[in-house]
Every structure is written in C-alpha cells, then in structure tokens.
C-alpha positions as CSV (number, residue, x, y, z in Angstrom):
1,M,0.0,0.0,0.0
2,G,3.0,2.3,0.5
3,R,3.5,2.7,-3.3
4,F,0.2,4.6,-3.5
5,H,1.4,7.2,-1.1
6,S,3.4,9.1,-3.7
7,Y,3.0,12.3,-5.7
8,R,2.8,10.3,-8.9
9,A,-0.2,8.4,-7.5
10,Y,-1.8,11.7,-6.4
11,T,-1.3,13.1,-9.9
12,V,-2.8,10.1,-11.6
13,G,-5.8,10.2,-9.2
14,C,-6.3,13.9,-10.0
15,V,-6.2,13.3,-13.7
16,I,-8.8,10.6,-13.4
17,A,-11.0,12.7,-11.2
18,W,-10.8,15.8,-13.4
19,S,-11.5,13.7,-16.5
20,I,-14.7,12.5,-14.9
21,V,-15.6,16.0,-13.8
22,W,-15.0,17.4,-17.3
23,I,-17.0,14.5,-18.9
24,I,-20.0,15.3,-16.7
25,V,-19.7,19.1,-17.0
26,G,-19.2,18.9,-20.7
27,T,-22.3,16.9,-21.3
28,Q,-24.7,18.1,-18.6
29,A,-23.8,21.7,-17.5
30,S,-24.8,25.1,-18.8
31,E,-22.2,27.5,-20.4
32,T,-22.0,29.5,-17.2
33,T,-21.2,26.4,-15.1
34,K,-18.6,25.3,-17.6
35,E,-16.9,28.7,-17.4
36,R,-16.9,28.5,-13.6
37,V,-15.5,25.0,-13.6
38,L,-12.9,26.1,-16.1
39,F,-11.7,28.9,-13.8
40,F,-11.7,26.6,-10.8
41,F,-9.7,24.1,-12.8
42,L,-7.2,26.7,-13.9
43,G,-6.6,27.8,-10.3
44,W,-6.2,24.2,-9.2
45,L,-3.8,23.6,-12.1
46,A,-1.7,26.7,-11.1
47,G,-1.4,25.3,-7.6
48,W,-0.5,21.8,-8.8
49,T,2.1,23.3,-11.1
50,S,3.7,25.4,-8.5
51,A,3.8,22.5,-6.0
52,T,5.4,20.2,-8.7
53,I,8.1,22.8,-9.4
54,A,8.7,23.3,-5.7
55,R,9.1,19.5,-5.2
56,A,11.6,19.4,-8.1
57,V,13.6,22.4,-7.0
58,Y,13.7,22.3,-3.2
59,P,15.1,19.3,-1.3
60,P,12.9,17.5,1.1
61,P,13.2,18.4,4.8
62,A,16.0,16.7,6.8
63,K,14.8,13.8,8.9
64,R,14.7,14.5,12.6
65,R,16.7,12.3,15.0
66,S,15.0,11.0,18.1
67,N,17.1,11.3,21.2
C-alpha cells in the first residue's frame, strides 16, 4: 500500500478525477457552469504546477533524529 502514497499516484488520481468532472460538466452543464469550472480548474492547475516545481527544485526536509 506504500506505493500509493506518492506524488505520482496523487497526480494520476487527480487526472482521473478531473477527467470524470469534465465529462459530466461537458455533457450536462450550462455554459456559465462550464466557465466557472474552467476557472476553478485553472486555479487548481496553477497550484499543482507550483507544487510540482517546488518539489523538483527544493530538497525534502531533513529527517529528525529522536534522542
């Protein structure tokens, strides 16, 4: 189960979830709702992109030693 606790698994899950959302919104929603979901998605995408860049650029925190 440990292999599912990774950023790659999170990303794959997000892609699947957003695909389902866009299928439903694209077939069922009004133009106003589609626009709102698009803006929400773009905000989420900006956050995901910045987190991905930060994970690639900055090293992970040092492990603490227990005394």
